[in-house]
C-alpha positions in Angstrom: 0.0 0.0 0.0 1.5 3.3 -1.1 0.6 5.8 1.5 2.1 7.9 4.3 1.3 6.9 7.9 -1.3 9.2 9.4 0.7 10.0 12.5 3.5 11.2 10.2 1.4 13.8 8.4 2.6 16.5 10.9 6.0 16.0 9.3 5.1 15.4 5.7 2.4 18.1 5.0 4.3 21.2 6.2 7.5 20.1 4.3 5.3 19.3 1.2 3.8 22.8 1.5 7.3 24.3 1.5 8.3 22.4 -1.6 5.1 23.3 -3.3 6.0 27.0 -2.8 9.6 26.4 -3.9 8.5 24.9 -7.2 5.9 27.6 -7.8 8.6 30.2 -7.5 10.9 28.2 -9.8 8.4 27.8 -12.6 6.3 30.9 -12.5 8.6 32.9 -14.8 7.8 30.5 -17.6 4.3 32.0 -17.6 5.0 35.7 -16.8 8.0 35.8 -19.2 6.1 37.7 -21.9 5.0 40.3 -19.3 8.6 40.7 -18.0 9.9 41.1 -21.6 7.2 43.7 -22.4 7.6 45.7 -19.1 11.4 45.7 -19.0 12.4 45.3 -22.7 14.8 42.5 -21.9 16.4 40.0 -24.4 16.6 36.2 -24.0 20.0 36.3 -22.4 18.8 38.8 -19.8 15.7 36.8 -19.2 17.8 33.6 -18.8 20.0 35.4 -16.3 17.1 36.8 -14.3 15.4 33.5 -14.0 18.5 31.4 -13.4 19.6 33.7 -10.6 17.2 31.6 -8.5 19.4 28.6 -9.2 22.8 30.1 -8.4 21.5 31.7 -5.2 19.9 28.4 -4.3 23.2 26.5 -5.0 25.4 28.9 -3.1 23.7 27.9 0.2 23.8 24.1 -0.3 27.1 23.1 1.5 26.4 25.4 4.5 22.8 24.2 4.4 23.9 20.6 4.7 25.8 21.4 7.9 23.0 23.5 9.3 20.4 20.8 8.6 22.5 18.1 10.3 23.3 20.4 13.2 20.0 22.3 13.9 17.4 20.2 12.2 15.1 20.7 9.2 12.2 22.4 10.9 14.0 25.5 12.2 16.2 26.0 9.1 13.4 25.7 6.6 11.0 28.0 8.5 13.7 30.6 9.0 14.8 30.7 5.4 11.3 31.1 4.1 11.2 34.5 5.8 14.0 35.5 3.3 11.9 34.1 0.4 9.0 36.3 1.5 11.4 39.3 1.5 12.6 38.4 -1.9 9.1 38.1 -3.4 8.2 41.5 -2.0 11.4 43.1 -3.5 10.6 41.4 -6.8 7.1 42.8 -6.8 8.3 46.3 -6.1 11.2 46.5 -8.5 11.2 48.4 -11.8 14.7 47.6 -13.0 16.4 44.4 -14.1 18.9 44.8 -11.2 16.1 45.0 -8.6 14.4 41.9 -10.1 17.7 40.0 -10.0 18.2 40.9 -6.3 14.6 39.8 -5.5 15.0 36.6 -7.4 18.3 35.8 -5.6 16.6 36.3 -2.2 13.8 34.0 -3.3 16.3 31.3 -4.3 18.1 31.6 -1.0 14.9 31.5 0.9 13.5 28.3 -0.6 16.9 26.6 -0.8 16.1 24.3 2.1 12.6 23.3 1.0 13.6 20.0 -0.6 16.7 19.1 1.3 15.1 19.9 4.6 12.3 17.5 3.7 14.7 14.8 2.7 16.5 15.2 6.0 13.3 15.1 7.9 12.2 12.0 6.2 15.5 10.2 6.9 14.9 11.0 10.5 11.2 10.3 10.8 10.5 7.5 8.2 11.8 4.0 7.8 14.5 3.6 5.2 12.5 1.1 3.1 9.9 3.8 2.3 12.3 6.7 1.5 11.8 6.4 -2.3 8.0 6.5 -1.8 8.0 9.4 0.6 10.5 11.3 -1.6 8.2 10.6 -4.6 5.2 12.2 -2.8 7.4 15.1 -1.7 8.4 15.7 -5.4 4.7 15.4 -6.4 4.0 18.3 -4.1 6.5 20.3 -6.1 4.7 19.2 -9.2 1.5 20.7 -7.8 3.4 23.9 -7.3 4.5 23.8 -11.0 0.9 23.1 -12.0 -0.3 26.1 -9.9 2.3 28.3 -11.7 0.6 27.6 -15.1 -3.1 28.0 -15.8 -4.0 29.3 -12.3 -1.3 32.0 -12.6 -2.6 32.8 -16.1 -6.0 33.3 -14.6 -4.6 35.6 -11.9 -2.9 37.7 -14.5 -6.4 38.6 -15.7 -7.2 40.0 -12.3 -3.9 41.6 -11.4 -0.4 41.9 -12.9 2.8 39.9 -12.3 3.6 42.3 -9.4 0.4 41.4 -7.7 1.2 37.7 -8.2 4.5 38.1 -6.4 3.0 40.1 -3.6 0.6 37.2 -3.0 3.5 34.8 -3.0 5.3 36.8 -0.3 2.2 36.4 2.0 2.0 32.7 1.2 5.7 32.3 2.1 5.0 33.8 5.6 2.1 31.5 6.1 4.0 28.3 5.2 7.0 29.4 7.4 4.6 29.6 10.3 3.1 26.2 9.6 6.6 24.6 9.5 7.6 26.2 12.8 4.5 25.5 14.8 3.2 22.2 13.4 6.3 20.1 12.8 7.4 18.3 16.1 10.4 19.9 17.7 12.3 16.8 18.8 14.0 14.5 16.3 13.1 10.9 16.2 16.2 8.7 16.5 14.7 5.3 15.9 15.0 5.3 12.1 18.7 5.9 11.9 20.5 2.9 10.4 22.8 2.0 13.3 23.9 3.0 16.7 26.8 5.1 15.5 24.4 7.3 13.6 22.4 7.8 16.7 25.4 8.6 18.8 26.5 11.2 16.2 23.1 12.8 16.4 23.1 12.8 20.2 26.5 14.3 20.7 26.1 17.0 18.0 29.2 16.9 15.8 31.6 19.7 16.0 31.9 22.1 13.1 35.3 20.5 12.2 33.7 17.0 12.1 30.8 18.2 10.0 33.2 19.8 7.5 35.2 16.5 7.5 32.0 14.8 6.6 31.6 17.0 3.5 35.2 16.0 2.5 34.4 12.4 2.8 31.4 12.8 0.5 33.1 14.8 -2.1 36.1 12.5 -2.2 33.9 9.4 -2.6 34.2 7.6 -6.0 30.6 6.4 -5.6 29.5 10.0 -5.4 31.5 11.2 -8.5 30.4 8.2 -10.5 26.7 9.1 -10.3 26.9 12.8 -9.8 27.5 13.9 -13.5 24.6 12.1 -15.0 22.3 13.1 -12.1 23.4 16.7 -12.2 23.1 17.1 -16.0 19.7 15.3 -16.2 18.2 17.3 -13.4 19.8 20.6 -14.6 18.3 20.1 -18.1 14.9 19.3 -16.7 14.9 22.3 -14.3 16.3 24.9 -16.8 13.9 24.0 -19.6 10.8 23.3 -17.5 11.4 26.3 -15.4 11.7 28.8 -18.3 12.3 27.7 -21.8 9.3 25.5 -22.5 7.1 28.6 -22.7 9.3 30.5 -25.2 9.8 27.4 -27.2 6.1 26.9 -27.6 5.7 30.5 -28.6 8.7 30.9 -31.0 9.1 27.4 -32.4 5.6 25.9 -32.2 3.9 29.3 -32.8 1.2 28.7 -30.1 -0.9 31.3 -28.4 -0.6 32.1 -24.7 -3.7 30.1 -23.8 -2.4 27.0 -25.6 1.0 27.5 -24.0 -0.5 27.5 -20.5 -2.5 24.4 -21.3 0.7 22.5 -22.4 2.6 23.7 -19.3 -0.3 22.4 -17.1 -0.2 19.0 -18.8 3.6 18.9 -18.3 3.2 19.7 -14.6 0.5 17.0 -14.3 2.8 14.5 -16.0 5.6 15.6 -13.6 3.4 14.9 -10.6 2.5 11.5 -12.0 6.1 10.7 -12.7 7.3 11.6 -9.2 4.7 9.3 -7.6 4.8 6.5 -10.2 8.6 6.3 -10.6 9.0 6.5 -6.9 6.8 3.5 -6.3 8.4 1.6 -9.1 11.9 2.3 -7.7 10.8 1.1 -4.3 9.5 -2.2 -5.7 12.5 -2.7 -7.9 14.9 -2.1 -5.0 13.0 -4.7 -2.9 13.7 -7.1 -5.7 17.4 -6.4 -5.5 18.0 -3.7 -8.1 20.1 -0.7 -7.1 18.3 2.6 -7.0 20.9 4.3 -9.1 20.4 1.9 -12.0 16.7 2.5 -11.8 17.3 6.2 -12.0 19.8 5.9 -14.9 17.2 3.9 -16.9 14.6 6.6 -16.4 17.1 9.3 -17.4 18.0 7.4 -20.6 14.3 7.5 -21.6 14.3 11.2 -20.7 17.1 11.7 -23.2 15.2 9.9 -25.9 12.2 12.2 -25.3 14.5 15.2 -25.8 15.5 13.8 -29.2 11.8 13.7 -30.1 11.5 17.4 -29.2 14.6 18.6 -30.8 14.1 16.8 -34.1 10.3 17.6 -34.0 9.5 13.9 -34.6 6.4 14.1 -32.5 4.4 17.4 -32.3 1.8 18.7 -30.0 1.6 18.2 -26.2 2.7 14.5 -26.1 6.5 15.0 -26.1 6.2 17.6 -23.4 4.0 15.3 -21.3 6.7 12.6 -21.6 9.3 15.3 -20.8 7.5 16.1 -17.6 7.1 12.4 -16.6 10.6 11.1 -17.3 12.3 14.3 -16.3 11.6 13.3 -12.7 13.9 10.2 -12.9 16.9 12.0 -11.6 15.4 12.5 -8.2 15.5 8.8 -7.5 19.3 9.1 -7.5 19.2 11.2 -4.4 17.9 8.3 -2.4 20.3 6.0 -4.1 23.3 8.1 -3.2 22.0 8.5 0.4 22.3 4.7 0.7 26.1 4.9 0.1 26.7 7.0 3.3 25.8 6.8 7.0 22.5 8.3 7.9 23.9 11.2 9.9 25.6 12.4 6.7 22.3 12.3 4.8 21.8 16.1 4.9 25.3 16.7 3.4 24.9 14.0 0.8 21.7 15.5 -0.6 22.8 19.1 -0.4 26.1 18.1 -2.0 24.4 16.7 -5.1 21.9 19.5 -5.0 24.7 22.1 -5.1 26.0 20.5 -8.4 22.5 20.3 -9.8 21.6 24.0 -9.2 24.9 25.4 -10.3 24.6 23.5 -13.5 21.0 24.6 -13.9 22.0 28.2 -13.5 24.6 27.8 -16.2 22.3 25.9 -18.5 19.3 28.2 -18.2 21.5 31.3 -18.8 23.5 29.6 -21.6 20.4 28.5 -23.5 19.2 32.1 -23.5 22.6 33.3 -24.7 22.7 30.7 -27.5 19.2 31.8 -28.6 20.3 35.4 -28.6 23.5 34.7 -30.6 21.6 32.8 -33.2 19.2 35.6 -33.7 21.8 38.4 -33.7 23.9 36.3 -36.1 21.4 37.1 -38.8 20.0 33.6 -39.2 16.6 33.3 -40.6 13.9 33.1 -38.0 12.3 29.6 -38.2 9.4 30.5 -36.1 6.1 31.1 -37.9 6.1 34.3 -40.0 4.1 37.3 -39.1 1.6 36.4 -41.8 1.1 32.9 -40.6 1.0 34.1 -37.0 -1.9 36.5 -37.9 -3.5 33.7 -39.8 -3.4 31.4 -36.8 -4.7 34.2 -34.6 -1.4 34.8 -32.8 -0.8 38.3 -31.5 3.0 38.3 -31.4 5.0 40.6 -33.6 8.0 39.7 -35.7 10.5 41.0 -33.2 9.1 38.8 -30.5 10.3 35.7 -32.3 13.7 34.1 -32.0 15.2 31.5 -34.3 14.0 27.9 -33.8 17.6 26.8 -34.6 18.9 28.7 -31.6 16.5 26.8 -29.3 17.4 23.5 -30.8 21.1 24.2 -30.6 20.8 25.0 -26.9 18.7 21.9 -26.1 21.0 19.7 -28.2 24.1 20.8 -26.3 22.5 19.8 -23.0 21.5 16.4 -24.6 25.0 15.7 -25.7 26.3 16.5 -22.2 23.8 14.1 -20.7 24.9 11.4 -23.1 28.5 11.9 -22.1 27.6 11.6 -18.5 25.7 8.3 -19.0 28.8 6.9 -20.9 31.0 8.0 -17.9 28.7 6.2 -15.5 29.0 2.9 -17.2 32.7 3.2 -18.2 33.7 4.1 -14.6 32.2 0.8 -13.4 35.1 -1.0 -15.1 37.5 0.7 -12.8 35.2 0.7 -9.7 33.8 -2.9 -10.0 30.5 -1.4 -9.1 27.6 -3.9 -8.7 24.1 -2.9 -9.9 22.4 -4.9 -7.2 22.5 -3.9 -3.5 22.8 -7.6 -2.6 26.2 -7.5 -4.2 27.1 -4.5 -2.1 28.3 -1.0 -2.9 31.6 -1.7 -4.5 34.7 -3.9 -4.4 38.0 -2.5 -5.5 36.7 1.1 -5.9 36.1 1.7 -2.2 39.7 1.4 -1.1 40.4 5.1 -0.6 36.9 5.7 0.6 37.1 3.0 3.2 40.4 4.5 4.5 38.9 7.9 4.7 35.9 6.5 6.5 38.1 4.6 8.9 40.2 7.7 9.6 37.0 9.6 10.5 35.6 6.7 12.4 32.7 6.6 9.9 31.3 3.5 8.3 28.8 2.6 5.7 25.7 0.9 7.1 25.8 -2.8 6.2 23.5 -3.5 3.2 21.0 -6.4 3.3 21.7 -9.1 0.8 23.3 -12.5 0.8 25.3 -12.8 4.0 26.5 -16.3 3.2 28.2 -15.0 0.0 32.0 -14.7 0.1 31.7 -11.6 -2.1 29.3 -10.0 0.4 31.5 -10.7 3.4 34.5 -9.3 1.6 32.5 -6.3 0.6 31.4 -5.8 4.2 35.0 -5.5 5.2 35.7 -2.9 2.5 32.8 -0.9 3.7 33.9 -0.9 7.3 37.5 -0.1 6.3 38.8 -3.4 7.7 40.3 -5.0 4.6 40.6 -2.1 2.2 44.1 -3.1 1.0 42.5 -6.3 -0.5 40.0 -4.2 -2.4 42.8 -2.8 -4.6 43.0 -6.2 -6.2 40.9 -6.2 -9.4 40.1 -9.9 -8.8 38.9 -9.2 -5.2 
């Protein structure tokens, strides 16, 4: 049965509300982009910079956020940061220059930077390990509802007020959710769900700042981490940068759709995203129970996501369908968060998730801005505009003018570059397994010869991976146990180990 225990709703609902808000902020610019361009007379590069500022501000806080979450807990940190998001939304609503909007957007990004990672941390503390993929899927679905709210509902609101009024309302909503988090979520951490006694001891004694920073070093020096990080980062960054901004302009400039039709497709994409988070999360949980590693499940979904991008770039399938598939399979990368968390002790979980999130959001910032810069260069280079002509636009009832269109080739070039980077990352994931002897099934353990240095680092820090369930009678499993615990790491250097 795929549900969340009723007695845990005091934890789940407030954090889900926070991520709903975070995703609403992230995606809303895809709908209000035409209004921003009209009011401020900005080009695609400036629009990409403005919107992607959210990502770089978000990313800049991630390492410190991991330490703060592990030290002070998700409830206090998330609620406090949402006050900054409210301030940013108010600044955004009152600004009349690009600089002011960038400052407001940066504050928003900082303010919502804990909404997902704090939730993941809370769920590690409060929920059994076996249902993490399921709970994470529901959490991500809450973000999908936020993305859905940022489409047609925001379009309706723009008929009542302008984009400034929308952000003023978001500022108030941020304050409300901050209060819910602070007053509804239980104050004390539950210790029963941590994997082992050492994890519990670490929580009880409160690691020193030096120990917490040392934990970050262990994570970022882990070969397991760097094997999966590139593909996870690039897949999620592509999804976030396109879904958060460039779907709308693509549908306007390349597909030649009107604003109402664009909002409809954005809504369908958001619904598909919600479905993907829940469905793929449940599928991942079942596949893991059958012995398949979560990272392999995630990689498979990301490969399908890449195939969908090919359909879009080459215009093989038109209409809403490719974007529905984009929304559904674009969620595959989030499964890797739970998969990577399995590779480290529970008390490092906050730093693991914020570590990968740092990479994702820095890359999303670069990708979202770079796509806009590519579109602008293509247009300024004098290339023919491949979007519908003015005559065809008028014939189809569109209200855009010629100068509102940018070259379809520019969009396709930007999207294609991201696709090629993802392909390279997938190749790296599988090639690196030859040197790491990585096993795709958890029953075969985390790794054999690849964990030598990691095991030494963990031993030096008195850290150890939680023992994985599997086949305890297997010689390979017993040897792998030793590697994980840093007992026999020298043997792990042998490729035949």
